N, C-alpha and C positions, 0 to 999 in steps of 0.2 A: 449600444448598451446604456442603460439608465443607472445612475448612481443613487443608491438609496441610503439615507441617513437612518441609523438605528441607535436608539438610546433607551435608557430606563424611563418608565412613566410611573408616577405615583398612582396608587389605586383610585384616588379621587380625580385623577387627571384624565380627560377624555382621550381615548385611543381607539379609533374605529378599526374594525376587523380588517378592512381593506388597506389600512396603513401599517399593519403588522408584517414583519419580515416573513413569518411563516405563510401568510396569505399570499404575499408577493411571490414566494417560491412556488406555492401551489398553483398560482396563475401561470407561471412559466411552464410548470409540469403539465398543466391541462391545455396548453396552447398547441393545437394540432399542426404545427409547422413541419414542412418537409425536411428530411435529413439530406444534407448535401453529399455529393458523390465522394469527395475527399474525406469527409467525416465517416462515411460508411467504410471506406478503405482502411482508415485508421482503427475503427472499431474491430474490424477483422484482424488487423495486426495485433491488437491487444488481447483478443481471444486466443490467438496463437501463442502470444507471449505468456499468458497465464498458464496455458496448458504445458508449455515448455518447463516452467519452473515447478509446476505441480508434479510433472514426471520425475524431475530430479530429486524431489523430496518425498515421493510417494511411500518409500519404505522407512522414512525416519520416524523415530518414536512419537513425537508430538502429532504427526500426521496420522500414524497408525492408531493412536489413541482416539483422535477426533473421529476417524473413520469407524472405529469400533463403537463409539457412542452413537453415531448416525445409524449404523446397521441395526441397532436396537429399536429403531423407529421406522420399520417398513410401512409403506403407505401406497395406495393406488388412487389416482394414476401416479403421483409422486414425481420425483426428480432423480437424476443420475448422480453418481459419485465417482470421481476420478479413480481409476484402477479397477473398479468393479464392473461386471458385465452390465450393459445398459438395461437388461431385463430386470435387474435388481433395483427396484424403485424405493426411494426413501422420502419421508415427509419433507416438504421443500425447505423448511427452516433448518432441519438437521442436515440436509444435503448441502445447503449454503454454508453451514458450520464446518463440515468436513472439507469441502472444496476451498473455503476461505483460508483454513489453516494450511492446506497444501500449497496454495498460491503464495501465502505470506511467509512460510517457514524459512526460506533461504534469503529473504529480503532482496529479491532479484527481479522484480517486475517494475511497472512504470511508476513515475514520480511526478509531483508538481510542487514547487517551492515558491512561496511568495510571503505574505504576512505570516503564514503558518506553513506546515509541511503536510504532505499527504501522499498516499499511493492510490490514485483514482481507480486503478484496476481492481481494487477491493470491492467496487460496486458490482462487478460482473457476476460473482458467484450468487448473491441473493436474487438479482434481477433475472438471471438465467434460470435459476431453480424455480422461480415462480412461473416463468414463461413455459418451462417444460411441464410443470404440474398442471397448468391451466390450459394446455393445448394450444398455445399461440404460435404465430408464424415468425419466420426470420425477420420480416419487416417490422413486426411488433417489437421484437427484441431490440432491434437497432434503435427504434424510437425511444425505448426505455433506457437503453444504455447512453444515448446522447444526452438525455436529461440527467442521469446519474452523474456523468462526467461534468456537465455544465454546472450543476448546483455545487458539486464538490469543489471545483476550481473557483467558482465565484465566492464561496464562503472562505476559502483559503486566501483569496486575494484581499478580503475585507476584514477578517476577524482573526487576530493573533491569539492563540490559545497557550502556546508554550511559555510565554512570559509569565503566565500564572500557573505553570506546571500542570495544565490540563492536557490530557492526551488528545492527539488529533482525531481519534475516532469519534469525537463529539461533532465533527463535521460530516463524518461518514454515515452515521445513523440517519440524519435528515436527508442526505443526498440519495441514499439507497431507497428510502421511503418514497421520495419524490419520483425516482426512476420507476419504481413499481407502480406508482400512481399513473404515470404516463403509459406504461406497458398495458395496464388494465383499462385505460380510458376512463379513469375515475373522475368524478366531478371535483371542482376546486375545493369545495367544502370538505370532502372526505380526505383529500390529500393534505389540506391544511391541518386537520386534526392529527393525521398520521405522522407528519413531519415533526410536530411538536412532541408527540408521544415518543418518537424515536430519539429526539434530542434529550428528553427528560431521562431516559433509561440508559443512555450511552455516554454519559459524562463521567470520566474517571481521571485519576491523576497520572502524571508522567513517571511515577516511580517504576512503572513497567519498563522504562527505558533508561534506568539509572541504577548504579550499584550492581548487585548480582542479578543481571538481566536473565529472566527465566523464559521458559517456552511461552509464557503468557503474551509476549510480544507478538508471536504469530497468531495466538488465539484472539487477541483483542479486536482486530478488524472483523474476524469471523463472528465474534460475539455481536458486533454492531450490525452486521448484515442479518444475523438471526433475529435480533431485536427489531430491525426494520420490518421484516416479514410479519412478525407477531404484532407489531404496531398497526400495520395496515389491516391485518385480519381482525384485530380488536375493533378498529374503527368501522370496518364493514359490518360489524355486528351491532352498530348503533351507539358505540361508546365514544366518549370525548377524551380530551387531553388537557393538561394544565396549560392555561392560556392567560396572557400572552407569554410564551415560553422564553423568548429572548428579552422582551422589554418589561416584563412584570416587575413590580416593586421588590419582590423577593425572588426574582428570576435569575437567569443565567448571567446576564451582564452585571447586574447589581451585586451579586455575591460570589460569583465564580470568576469573573473577568475584571475589567478595570473600574467597576463601581458605578454608582448612580449618576455621576457627572460625566461619564465617558460617552463618546460618540464613535460609531464605526460607520464606514462607508462601504456598502456591499454592492458591487455591480451585478446587474441582472439583465438579460435580453428584454428588449421591448416586445410588445405583442406583435407576432408575425416575423420576428427576427430569428434567423436560424441559430440552432444551438451548436456552436463551433469550438467550445472550450477544450475538447479533447486534443485539438491541434496545438494547444499551448503546452501539452504535457510531453514527457520524454521517458524512454525506457532506460534500462541499465544493460551495459555490456558486461559488467563485472558484478559478482554477487557480494555487494558491500553497500554500506550507507551511501546515499547519493552524493553527498559532499566529497566523498572519496573517489568518485568516478574520474574526474579530471586529474586528480592528484595521482591516481594509479597510472593513467596515461602519461603524466609528466614524469613519474618515476621510471617508466619504460624508456622515455626519451633521455633522461638524465644519466641513467646507469652507465652507459658507455663513456660519457664525458667524465664521470667521476673516477671510473677505473677501480682500483683496489679499495674496497669499502673498509678494510681494516685501518686505512689511513684517515678515515673521517674523524674529525674532532667534535663537530656538532652540526646538527641540521635544524634550521628554524623555518617553520612554515608560516608565512605571513598571509593571513586569510581573513575571512569574514567573522563577524560576531558569532554566528551560529556554529560554524565549524570549530572555532576556538573553544566555545563554552559548552557545546554538546558532545563533540567527538574528539576534542583536543585537550591540551593540558589545562585549559581554563575551566574545565569541568571539576577540577580538584578531586578526581575520582581515581583512587589508587588501583582499582581493578583494571583500569585501562592500560596499566603498565605491568600487569600480573600475567606471567606465562601460563598460569593454571586457571585463568579466567575462562568462562563459558564462551562458546562460539558467538552467542548473541552479544556478549560484552566486547569481544575482539572485533566484531563487526562495527562497533561504535568506538573504536580506538584508531584514529588516523595515524597515530604514532606507530602502532603495530602494522597497520596496512601499508604505510609508506615504506617501512623497513623491509617487509616481505616482498613488496613489488620491486623494490630496488634490487634485492638479491636475486629474485627469480625472473625479473624482466616481464612480469605479467601477473595474472591472478587466476586462481582456480576455485570454483565454488565449494569444493570439499578439501582438496589437498592443502590449500592455503590456511585452513583453520584447524588442521589436524593437530592433536596435542603434541606429537613428536615434532611438528613444524614449529609450533609456538615455543617449545622448550629448547630449541636449538641454541647452543651457547652463543655463537657469534650473532645470531638474530637478536637475542635478548640484549647483547652488548650494544648493537646498532640501534635497536628500538629505544633504549634508554638514553641515547644521545639526541633524540628528536623531541622538539618542543614546538608549540604553536604560540603565535601572538595575534591579537586582533589588529588589523590594519583598517583604519576608517574608510579608505578608498574601496577596499574589497567589500566592506559592509555596505557602503553606498551602492555599489554595483549589484550586490546580492538583492537589494530591495528596489532596484530600478524597475520602472514600469516599461522601459524601452527594451524589447527583447534583444536588440542588437548589442546592448552593453551589459545586460544582466549576466552575472557571472557566479559560478559555483566552485571555482578553483582557488588559486592562490599563487604566490611567488615563493619559491624555495631557495634558501641560501645555505649552501653546504660549505663549511669551513674545514679544510684539511689540515692535518698536522704539518707544521711549517708555515701556516698562515695563508696559503693560496685559497681562493674562493671560486666555487662553481655555482652559478645561479641561473634560474630559468623560471618562467611562469606560464600558466595555461588557464584560460578563463572558463572554458566549457569542455566537457568530455568529447572525445572523438565521435561518439555515437549520437551526440546531441544534434538537433536539427540544424544548428549553426556550427557544428563541429567539423573535424577533418573528414569523417566518414559517416554522415547521417544515416540512421537506420531506415531502410525501406523494406517492402514485403519480402524480398529474398533474404535479407538479414534476419528478419523474424523467423522465417522458415529454417534458416541455417541454425539459429539458436535452438529452435524446437528439436531439430534432428540431432544436434550435438548433445543436448541435455537428455534426450530420450533414448539415445543410442544404448542398446543392450537392455533397455527397460520396456520400450514399446516396440513391437514387431514392425519391420519396415512396411508391410502391407497395411497395418493399422495406422502408421504415421501417414501414409499416402491417403488413406480414407479420410482421416481427420482433416488434412490440409484441403482435400477436394471439397469437403463439406463447407469449410469456411469460405472457400473461393466463390461459392454460390449462396452466400449468407442471406441476402435479401429475398431470394426466391425459395428459401426453405419453407416447406409446408409444416403444419402443426405437428404431424407425426415424425418429422425429421429433426426437430430441435434436440431430441435425445441423442442424435449422432454427434452433438458437440461435447463429446467426452472421449475418453480412451479407456481401453481395457488392457490390463497387463496379466501375465501369467501369475497365478495365485502364489507360486513359489517366491516370486520377487516381492510380494507384499510382506513376506516373513510370517512367522508364527505369532499369534496374538500373545503378547507378554503382559498386557495390562488388563486389570479387572476392576470393575467399579460397581456401583449400585445397579446399573442397567444389566450387568451380567449375573446378578445375584441368583436369579432363578435357575441358572445352569447347574449350580452345585450348592444349592441352598442348605441342605443338611450339613455338609462339611463346613460351610461358612458359619452356620449357627453354632456348631460344636466348637469351632475355633474361637468364636466370640465369647463363648462361656469360659 
């Protein structure tokens, strides 16, 4: 890996195109390096993982709304949408939109945390949609996804967005555009323009993840994927992008990040170096924000030691800066303690998550967030006894570049009535590559079958898994098998209507508008 220094340049200051971050990213994307066997295996795992969480969310309102929007944009040859018959083809950017929301809705797929946060699996829907639409092979798809993951991870390692309250999809637009560039074997110049365009249109604030967190949290990555497809399409038509996007005097670093005097170090593969970044990423065993994964496992372990939870006086979670300030009491966010808060908000409250995990001895992607569960009187009482504090050592470990000491958990101190104390700590989740039970292909398949039980027919589950198992040998007409169909009754009746549905009952809508 080569470490690239990235900073702001004044307009009068020379900055060759070859020295710009976007060009360096484009060079990585256009480098025809082979994909290693273990990377291919992990890509297959993550395709299964995405399908698993999409199946669990397929009937949820935000997913149904996104799918309804996509269905208003039929196109041939087009791409497939989770839940629909594969013969029903959708314009690729809208298929990526619908599938991206389905994948992200439950916050239950893969993650990578470094200088910033990300869910690299969000690269899969747009890259797969373009591959299906353009009639490419499984080997082409693997190459594109290896690039998407590589650029995503490298940007997250080098550039912190959250300290400036910029949402992490600002790294996703460029990585998806780069992955599409690899997929289509585009020249460096084209990818360079597309990466910059994607950055330009996918920079948003983190208010989507604070306060009254709405369904936009699931839509935001889908939006970035959709914009990446449109950016590549626009550039293929001969159009350019704002340049230099990161380094410009009025650009991303100068006015949205740390300013004109800041420097960032972004690692990128050398020419000919394999793209292996997906191997640094990890998935979720539990449907909750990643920093809660190890703490859910710790709660399962501590519950029997604590015993009667009514005797708890206080629980203090000593953890990293991120956990304390984003999902802990350091956020100073009253909604994180509110039993009437949305699922999206409870997902970002480690106080709620730890309380429920202690009481239930585990976590369920639906039951643990149910309103009746959140409003249980004894749960609320325990929940409000929990606080977080930043521990400098856990913050240091969180930011460590050594994977053996990098940590996402914390130390929990439980004080019982009478003064006795129960404490324990856990650095990484059980499912983490260095955890007690690292996820392998059988675990991903189990997750898929568990989450799709009663939603996807067993024969359809088998067909999907068999398709992934021969990923690199899939021919062009077989990529559309990388989806699943469910009974229309399980998709529910369409309850949302928007502009795209206007033509269905236009007279009635016009009358109502008057």
